C-alpha positions in Angstrom: 82.0 -28.7 27.7 79.7 -30.9 25.8 80.0 -32.8 22.5 77.0 -34.1 20.9 79.6 -37.2 18.7 82.5 -37.9 20.8 85.6 -39.4 18.8 85.9 -43.5 19.8 88.4 -43.9 22.0 90.3 -46.5 19.8 90.6 -43.6 17.4 92.5 -40.9 20.2 95.2 -42.7 20.6 97.2 -44.4 17.3 99.2 -48.0 18.2 97.8 -47.5 21.9 98.8 -50.2 24.2 95.8 -51.6 26.6 94.8 -49.4 29.6 97.2 -46.7 28.1 95.6 -43.2 28.7 96.4 -39.9 27.3 96.0 -38.0 30.8 95.2 -40.1 33.6 92.2 -39.7 35.4 90.4 -38.3 32.4 88.5 -39.8 29.8 90.3 -40.0 26.7 87.7 -38.5 24.6 88.1 -35.0 26.7 92.1 -35.5 27.0 92.2 -35.2 23.3 90.1 -32.3 22.7 93.1 -30.6 25.2 95.9 -31.9 23.7 94.4 -31.4 19.9 93.7 -27.6 21.3 97.6 -27.0 22.0 99.8 -24.8 19.9 102.1 -25.9 17.4 104.8 -24.1 19.7 104.1 -26.7 22.7 104.1 -30.0 20.8 107.6 -30.8 20.1 108.5 -30.2 23.4 105.3 -31.9 24.8 106.0 -35.3 22.0 108.6 -36.6 24.9 106.0 -37.0 27.4 105.1 -40.5 26.4 104.3 -42.7 23.9 100.9 -41.9 23.6 101.5 -38.0 22.9 104.2 -38.8 21.0 102.3 -40.6 18.8 98.8 -38.7 19.1 100.6 -35.4 18.3 102.2 -37.0 15.5 100.4 -34.8 12.1 99.3 -37.8 10.9 97.4 -39.0 13.8 96.4 -34.6 14.8 94.9 -33.2 12.0 92.0 -35.6 11.0 91.0 -34.9 14.4 91.6 -31.5 14.4 89.3 -31.6 11.1 87.0 -33.9 12.9 86.3 -31.9 15.8 85.8 -29.0 14.0 88.6 -26.6 15.8 89.7 -23.4 14.2 92.2 -23.8 11.6 96.1 -22.9 12.8 98.5 -21.6 11.0 102.0 -20.3 11.5 104.0 -17.8 9.3 107.7 -18.5 8.9 109.9 -15.6 9.0 113.4 -15.5 7.1 114.6 -12.2 7.7 118.1 -12.8 6.3 120.5 -15.4 4.8 119.2 -18.4 6.6 122.5 -20.0 6.8 123.8 -17.2 8.9 120.6 -16.0 10.6 118.1 -18.3 11.9 114.5 -17.9 10.1 112.1 -18.0 12.7 108.1 -19.7 12.9 105.3 -17.2 14.4 102.6 -19.3 16.3 99.5 -16.9 16.4 97.6 -19.2 18.6 100.0 -18.2 20.9 101.6 -15.1 20.5 104.9 -17.6 20.5 107.8 -17.5 18.4 110.0 -20.5 17.8 113.8 -20.3 16.6 114.4 -22.8 13.7 118.1 -24.3 12.8 120.3 -22.6 10.3 120.4 -23.9 6.6 123.7 -26.1 6.3 125.6 -23.8 3.4 129.0 -24.3 2.5 131.7 -21.3 3.7 132.6 -20.5 0.2 128.5 -19.4 -0.4 127.1 -16.3 1.2 124.9 -13.8 0.9 121.4 -16.2 0.1 118.9 -14.1 -1.2 115.5 -14.5 -3.5 115.3 -18.4 -2.3 111.3 -19.0 -2.1 110.3 -20.9 1.6 106.5 -22.6 1.0 104.9 -25.1 2.8 103.6 -28.4 2.7 101.8 -30.6 4.9 104.1 -31.0 8.3 107.0 -30.2 6.0 109.1 -26.2 5.6 110.7 -26.1 2.1 113.6 -23.7 1.0 113.9 -23.7 -2.8 116.9 -21.6 -5.1 117.7 -18.3 -4.7 121.1 -16.1 -5.6 124.1 -15.9 -4.1 128.1 -15.2 -4.6 131.0 -17.3 -4.3 134.2 -16.4 -2.9 135.9 -19.1 -5.2 134.3 -17.0 -8.5 135.3 -14.0 -10.1 133.9 -11.4 -10.7 133.0 -11.8 -7.0 130.2 -9.6 -7.5 128.5 -11.3 -9.7 125.4 -13.1 -8.2 124.6 -16.8 -9.1 121.7 -18.6 -9.2 121.2 -21.6 -7.2 119.4 -24.8 -7.5 119.8 -26.3 -3.7 116.4 -27.6 -1.8 116.0 -28.3 1.8 113.2 -29.6 3.9 112.2 -29.0 7.5 110.3 -31.8 9.2 108.7 -29.5 11.8 106.9 -32.7 13.1 110.0 -34.6 14.5 111.6 -34.8 17.5 114.1 -32.1 18.5 116.8 -31.1 17.9 115.5 -30.3 14.4 117.4 -30.3 11.3 117.3 -29.5 7.4 117.5 -32.3 5.1 119.1 -31.6 1.5 116.5 -32.6 -1.3 117.5 -33.4 -5.0 118.4 -30.0 -6.9 116.6 -28.4 -8.8 116.5 -28.8 -12.3 117.7 -25.3 -13.6 119.2 -23.3 -10.8 116.9 -20.0 -10.4 116.1 -17.4 -7.8 113.5 -14.7 -7.4 110.8 -17.1 -8.9 107.1 -17.8 -8.4 106.4 -21.0 -6.5 103.2 -22.9 -5.0 102.6 -26.0 -3.3 100.2 -28.3 -4.7 98.3 -31.0 -2.7 96.3 -33.8 -3.3 93.4 -35.4 -1.9 93.7 -38.6 0.5 91.8 -41.2 2.2 88.8 -39.8 3.7 89.3 -36.3 1.6 91.6 -35.9 4.0 94.8 -33.7 1.8 98.2 -35.1 1.8 101.5 -33.6 0.3 101.5 -34.0 -3.3 103.8 -31.2 -5.3 106.0 -28.6 -5.1 105.5 -25.9 -8.6 108.2 -23.7 -9.5 108.4 -21.1 -12.9 110.3 -18.4 -14.2 112.9 -17.0 -12.0 117.0 -16.4 -12.9 120.0 -15.1 -10.6 118.9 -12.2 -9.9 120.4 -11.0 -6.4 118.5 -8.3 -4.3 122.1 -6.3 -3.6 122.2 -6.1 -8.2 118.6 -5.2 -8.7 119.1 -4.8 -12.5 121.6 -7.9 -12.9 120.5 -11.6 -13.7 119.1 -13.8 -15.8 115.9 -14.5 -16.7 113.9 -17.5 -17.7 111.1 -18.9 -18.4 111.1 -22.6 -17.7 108.9 -24.8 -15.3 109.4 -27.8 -13.3 107.6 -29.7 -10.2 108.9 -31.5 -7.4 106.9 -34.7 -6.6 107.1 -35.3 -2.5 106.9 -39.2 -2.9 109.5 -40.0 -5.7 111.8 -36.6 -4.3 112.3 -36.2 -8.1 111.9 -33.3 -10.2 109.9 -33.2 -13.7 109.9 -30.9 -16.6 106.5 -29.2 -17.3 105.3 -26.6 -20.2 107.2 -23.8 -19.8 105.9 -20.0 -19.3 104.7 -18.4 -22.4 107.7 -15.8 -22.0 110.6 -15.4 -19.5 109.6 -13.8 -16.4 111.6 -13.2 -13.2 110.7 -11.5 -9.9 107.1 -13.1 -9.9 104.8 -14.1 -7.5 103.4 -17.9 -7.7 99.6 -18.4 -6.1 97.4 -21.5 -6.3 93.9 -21.0 -6.9 91.8 -24.2 -5.6 88.6 -24.3 -7.9 86.3 -27.1 -5.8 83.5 -26.0 -7.8 85.5 -26.3 -11.1 87.3 -28.7 -13.3 90.7 -27.9 -12.4 92.9 -25.8 -10.0 95.0 -22.9 -11.3 98.2 -21.9 -10.9 98.8 -18.1 -11.1 101.8 -16.6 -12.0 101.9 -12.9 -11.4 103.8 -9.8 -12.1 107.5 -9.9 -12.6 110.4 -8.0 -14.6 110.9 -9.5 -18.2 113.2 -7.6 -20.6 115.5 -4.9 -20.1 115.4 -1.2 -21.1 117.7 1.7 -21.0 117.1 5.1 -19.7 118.6 7.6 -21.7 120.2 4.6 -24.2 122.7 4.3 -21.0 121.2 3.1 -17.5 119.6 -0.3 -17.7 116.2 -0.7 -15.9 113.8 -3.4 -15.6 110.5 -3.8 -17.9 107.6 -5.0 -15.5 105.0 -7.8 -16.4 101.5 -5.3 -15.5 99.6 -9.0 -16.1 99.5 -12.8 -15.0 99.6 -16.1 -16.8 97.8 -18.8 -15.3 98.0 -22.4 -15.9 95.3 -25.2 -15.2 96.9 -28.2 -13.5 94.4 -30.3 -15.3 94.8 -29.2 -19.1 98.5 -28.4 -18.8 97.5 -24.7 -20.4 98.5 -21.6 -20.2 96.1 -18.5 -20.3 97.0 -14.7 -20.0 95.0 -12.5 -18.1 94.6 -8.9 -18.8 97.0 -6.1 -16.6 96.4 -5.7 -13.5 97.1 -2.1 -12.8 97.0 0.9 -15.4 100.1 3.4 -16.0 101.0 5.2 -13.0 100.0 2.3 -10.8 101.9 0.5 -8.5 103.6 -2.3 -10.5 105.4 -4.4 -7.7 104.3 -7.3 -5.7 105.9 -8.8 -2.9 105.4 -12.4 -1.4 101.9 -13.6 -1.9 100.4 -17.1 0.9 96.6 -17.6 0.7 95.2 -19.2 4.1 92.2 -22.1 3.8 89.2 -21.4 5.7 87.4 -23.9 8.1 85.6 -25.0 4.9 88.4 -25.6 2.6 87.9 -22.6 0.8 90.3 -19.9 0.4 89.8 -17.2 3.3 92.7 -14.6 3.3 95.4 -13.4 0.9 98.3 -11.7 2.4 101.5 -9.9 1.1 104.8 -9.2 2.2 106.4 -6.3 1.4 109.9 -5.4 3.1 108.5 -4.8 6.5 105.0 -4.5 5.6 102.0 -6.5 5.5 99.0 -6.3 3.6 96.1 -8.5 3.7 
């Protein structure tokens, strides 16, 4: 391999001591490219090899180096097949088709059946927010209760990994729109910023028609660890999907809230049914104003949206958008 502009050795090993190398017998610039190309599923185990590897494989040092070397973007897929307090979530590394089991989220033994929570990734952290669950101490037992709980897992920490409990959301909610909001850091590298949540209610997958709806919007600031209220949705909306649209050539990024359900209606005046929104609403993150977007589908077309995520390309612009619907993935 030939490199037209190798990275200076002193930038490769943060806080390295004199005479300390990454791989004995290899120049540090070559060793750095080798280690920077390793898949995530191997990094947590390799950090314990030496002090230099632990410092080098830290995300704050590794991510800027991967960008400077123009290595391809590497994305991880977190899967939550069931209640994460009972069934361990899974992390999939597509670089080597490897699976990593994550620890279960701690939960009170009185609570069970967590559903419609929202996982979101920001930097090297994975968050799990809200949801609907049941409380064995409540009556009736079949009535879902919205959760305000927030958990965070640091994927860069040394094993064994464990979830941290964060400050509760201001309003309990499940089945809501959510997205991470990154801010630009030093040298154009984006660091962790905020998480925005919108709408939701106490809907549960076992009782899809029961539950509440809400229009409130709040943000979690990673630096302060606090939640704050923002201007609410134009109307109640639950079961909706959130997506951040970054516009580098525009004045402001946009947070899209699509689909979902609002008011109830009845079939033949007896059977309750949901009224699904066909449109989307968009929040300008700089102006703080909502605008409405025309209907996404016509009468008779598909009306439900699954969880949506957008992956950035090498140039930082949106590249692929994925939707998970039951056990099917659409791109």
